[in-house]
N, C-alpha and C positions, 0 to 999 in steps of 0.2 A: 504494500500500500504506500507507494511513493507519492511525493508531492506535499504541498502545504495542507495542513489539516482543514482550513476553511474551504479549499478546493475539493476536498473529499466529501465534506458535509453538504454542500450546495446541491449536488445531483441527488443525494439521498432525500433531502427535503423536497426537492422538485418532484421526485418520483412518488411521494406520498400525497400529492395534490389529487383530489378526486377520490382518494382511497381512505385517507384518514381525516383530512380537512378539505374544505372547498377551495381555499385560496391560501397561499403561504403568507399573505398579509395578516392572517389570523394568528400567526406564531408570535408569542409574547416574549419568550426566553429560549435561548439555546445555550446549553452547557456542553462542552466537548472535551473529551480526553481520549487520546489514542493509547491503546494498550499494545505494546510491542512484545512479541514472544520472548525475546532475550533480555528484557529489562524487568527487574523485580518491581512489584507493586503490591499494595494492600488496600482493601476497601473494607471499612468497618460495618457499613450497613448496605445491604444489597438485596435486590429482588431474587426470587428463585430462578427466573430466566437469566439474569445477569450472572448469578453464581454458576449456573450450568455452563454458560458460554465461556466464562473464565476458567472453569475447571477443565473444559475441553482444550482450551488454548494452552493451559499449563502442562498438558500431557505431552509425552515425548514425540508423538506423531504429528502434533499440530505445529505448523510453521507459518501460519498467516495471522495477521492482526485481527482483532474483533472490533466491530462497530456496534455499539448498543444505542438504540433509540428508545427513549421513554417518553410517552405522550400522556399528558394529564391536563385536566381542566381546573386544577387547583390554583386560584389566583390569590391565595392568602398572603403571598409575599408582597403584594402591592400595598403601598401606603394610600390610604383613602383621603 
C-alpha cells in the first residue's frame, strides 16, 4: 500500500458513496492510521472486526497492510 495515506483514503471514501452514505459531503470526521505489517502497534480499545483484521495481519502469512473503516452517526463530539 504505497503512497500518501490521504491518497489511499480518498478512493475508499468515494467508493462508499451510494452504499453507505448518499454524498461524501455528509462525512463529518475522518481519522486515519495505517497499520504496516512490520511495525509494532497496540490498540487498547477495538471492535471485534478490527481485532480480527489485526490478528490476521499479525500472523506470519499476512504481508499486506489493513485499512479499517468505521462509520457511525454519533455526533456527541460536536460542541453545541
